[in-house]
C-alpha positions in Angstrom: 175.9 122.7 -52.6 173.2 121.9 -55.0 171.0 118.9 -54.2 170.8 115.7 -56.9 168.0 113.3 -56.6 168.1 110.2 -58.6 165.2 108.4 -59.5 165.0 104.4 -59.3 165.7 103.5 -63.5 168.8 106.7 -63.1 170.1 104.4 -59.7 169.9 101.4 -61.7 171.4 102.9 -64.9 173.9 104.1 -62.6 174.7 100.5 -61.2 175.6 99.0 -64.3 177.3 101.0 -65.9 179.4 100.9 -62.4 180.0 97.2 -63.7 180.6 97.8 -67.0 183.3 100.0 -66.6 184.4 97.5 -64.1 184.8 94.5 -66.3 181.8 92.2 -64.9 179.6 92.7 -67.4 179.9 92.8 -71.2 178.3 96.5 -73.2 175.6 94.3 -75.2 174.5 92.9 -71.2 173.6 96.3 -70.4 172.4 97.7 -73.5 169.9 94.7 -73.4 169.0 95.5 -69.4 168.5 99.3 -69.9 166.7 98.6 -72.9 168.7 101.0 -75.3 170.8 100.3 -78.3 174.2 99.4 -77.9 176.2 102.7 -79.2 173.6 104.7 -77.2 174.4 102.1 -74.1 178.2 103.4 -74.9 177.6 106.9 -74.7 175.8 106.4 -71.8 179.0 104.8 -70.2 181.5 107.2 -71.3 179.2 110.4 -69.6 179.3 108.0 -66.2 183.1 107.4 -66.9 183.5 111.1 -67.1 181.0 113.0 -64.8 180.1 109.4 -62.3 176.6 109.7 -61.2 176.3 113.0 -63.3 176.3 111.1 -66.2 172.9 109.3 -65.8 170.9 112.7 -65.1 169.4 114.6 -68.5 171.0 117.3 -69.2 167.6 118.9 -69.2 166.7 118.1 -65.8 165.9 121.3 -63.4 165.9 123.5 -66.0 162.2 125.3 -67.1 161.6 124.2 -70.7 161.8 127.1 -74.0 157.7 126.7 -74.2 156.7 126.9 -70.3 153.7 129.1 -70.1 154.1 131.7 -68.7 152.3 131.9 -65.8 150.5 135.2 -66.1 149.3 133.9 -68.9 148.2 130.8 -67.4 146.4 132.5 -64.6 144.8 134.8 -66.8 143.3 131.8 -69.5 142.2 129.8 -66.0 140.5 133.5 -64.8 138.4 133.5 -67.9 137.1 130.2 -68.2 135.7 130.4 -64.4 134.1 133.3 -65.2 133.9 135.5 -68.3 133.8 132.4 -70.7 133.0 129.9 -68.6 130.7 127.5 -70.4 132.7 127.8 -74.2 134.6 125.0 -75.2 138.2 125.7 -76.3 137.3 126.9 -79.9 134.5 129.0 -79.2 136.7 130.5 -75.7 140.0 130.7 -78.1 137.3 132.4 -80.9 135.8 135.0 -78.2 139.0 136.1 -76.8 141.0 136.9 -79.8 138.0 139.0 -81.4 136.9 140.6 -77.6 140.2 140.8 -75.8 142.7 143.9 -76.4 145.9 142.0 -77.8 145.5 138.5 -76.4 149.3 136.6 -75.9 147.3 133.4 -75.8 148.5 129.9 -76.8 148.3 127.2 -79.0 144.7 124.9 -79.0 146.4 122.3 -77.4 148.5 124.0 -75.1 144.7 125.8 -74.1 143.1 122.8 -73.7 146.0 121.3 -71.2 145.6 124.6 -69.1 142.0 123.8 -68.9 142.1 120.4 -68.4 144.9 121.2 -65.3 142.1 122.9 -63.3 139.0 121.3 -64.5 137.4 124.2 -66.2 136.9 121.6 -69.7 134.2 121.4 -71.2 133.0 118.2 -71.8 131.9 117.2 -75.7 127.9 115.7 -75.2 128.5 112.5 -76.8 126.1 109.4 -77.0 126.6 106.6 -79.1 124.2 106.7 -82.3 123.5 105.2 -84.9 125.1 106.1 -88.1 123.7 107.2 -91.1 125.0 107.5 -94.2 124.9 111.7 -95.2 122.7 112.4 -98.5 124.3 114.3 -100.9 123.7 117.8 -100.6 122.1 119.7 -103.4 123.6 120.9 -106.2 122.9 124.5 -106.5 121.5 127.2 -103.2 117.6 127.0 -102.5 117.2 123.9 -104.7 115.8 122.1 -100.7 115.6 124.1 -97.1 115.9 122.0 -94.2 113.4 123.4 -91.2 112.7 122.8 -87.5 112.7 123.9 -83.9 114.5 123.6 -80.8 112.6 123.8 -77.5 116.2 124.7 -75.3 117.3 126.6 -72.5 118.1 129.5 -74.5 117.4 132.3 -71.7 118.8 131.7 -68.6 116.4 129.5 -67.3 112.8 129.8 -69.4 112.4 127.4 -72.3 111.7 128.8 -75.6 111.7 127.9 -79.6 114.2 128.3 -81.9 112.8 127.9 -85.8 115.5 127.8 -88.2 115.8 127.1 -91.4 119.2 126.6 -93.4 119.9 126.0 -97.1 120.9 122.1 -97.8 123.5 123.3 -100.6 125.9 125.6 -98.7 124.4 124.9 -95.0 123.4 128.8 -94.7 121.0 129.7 -92.2 119.0 131.7 -94.4 116.2 132.1 -91.1 116.0 132.1 -87.6 113.9 133.1 -84.9 112.4 133.1 -81.2 109.2 132.7 -80.6 107.1 130.7 -77.3 105.5 127.6 -78.7 106.5 125.8 -82.2 103.0 126.5 -83.7 101.8 127.6 -87.7 101.8 130.8 -87.7 105.1 131.2 -85.8 106.6 129.0 -88.6 105.0 130.6 -91.3 106.7 133.8 -90.2 109.9 132.9 -90.1 109.0 131.2 -94.4 107.6 134.7 -94.7 110.6 136.0 -94.1 112.8 134.0 -95.4 110.8 134.2 -99.3 110.8 137.7 -99.0 114.9 137.9 -98.5 115.9 135.2 -100.2 113.3 133.9 -103.1 110.8 130.9 -103.1 113.2 127.6 -102.8 112.1 125.1 -104.8 111.4 122.3 -101.4 110.5 122.3 -98.0 112.4 119.2 -96.1 110.3 119.3 -92.6 109.4 116.4 -90.0 105.8 115.1 -89.5 104.8 117.0 -86.5 101.9 118.0 -86.4 102.0 121.5 -87.5 104.0 120.2 -90.3 102.2 116.8 -92.0 101.6 113.7 -91.6 102.3 110.8 -94.5 99.4 108.8 -93.8 96.7 112.1 -92.6 93.9 112.9 -95.5 93.5 116.8 -94.2 96.0 119.3 -94.9 98.1 121.7 -92.7 98.3 125.0 -93.1 101.9 125.2 -93.8 101.2 122.1 -96.9 98.1 124.4 -98.0 100.1 127.6 -98.1 103.5 125.6 -100.1 100.4 124.7 -102.8 100.2 127.9 -103.2 103.6 128.9 -103.6 104.4 125.9 -105.6 106.8 124.6 -103.2 107.5 121.0 -103.0 107.1 119.9 -98.7 108.9 116.6 -97.7 108.5 115.0 -94.9 111.1 113.4 -93.3 111.0 109.5 -92.1 113.2 110.4 -89.1 115.7 112.9 -87.5 118.4 111.6 -89.3 116.8 112.6 -92.3 117.4 116.3 -92.1 120.8 115.4 -90.1 122.2 119.2 -91.1 119.4 121.8 -89.2 119.5 118.9 -86.9 123.6 119.2 -86.2 123.0 123.2 -86.1 120.9 123.3 -83.7 123.2 121.0 -81.6 125.5 123.8 -82.6 123.9 127.0 -81.3 122.9 125.2 -78.5 126.8 125.3 -77.5 127.5 128.4 -78.6 125.1 130.8 -78.4 123.5 130.0 -74.8 127.5 130.4 -73.9 127.1 133.8 -75.5 123.7 134.9 -74.8 
């Protein structure tokens, strides 16, 4: 005989329903005590009258949900996140699986997130409280302004290198990027030279006030400033990292996704 298990709440509903059926309690009082509407309470009482204690047990109890992720798919997702795609965030993981794996049977993103959380494989977002800044409107046309900066990070294994990158302010397109040891003037000029040869001369560059780019209160010009002057490119020096937030966000994205793939 199949074992029937009832929780405390179901026992309470059954006990109160019996009192109503015995004429010891009114339906409105029963509805208030079980926090149900009058009509729903009537339905429960009808079920208890017909099925006895089975009337308070939900019809889906003991059944496998139709949308439950099959065990072999859950095991495959766990294996991928544990080894091949370790340290990938969920969005990046799904993109890589669809691109690289043969005929993957993947559930939707929210389901994958729940499975990863269940097995302790979720990659937490690196978020900290920051002062919010009003975003500066994008330039109207491509090539009007290039945001340029470098990021010193552990890009390859345990070794720190510098990624110098340039992003178009209007489109968000990466127009130049290369790895170097050190953020030096000759390295920056190499990326800028390739950028100009590939995309043409932009109207302006947006850079921070590092020594190799220039400083507002400094009398002598940097090598990069002199090169821009010869090409009639305007150099804009940002007063804070937040001022060139688009290239800063680019580096955060690359540090999350590119490092995992490399």
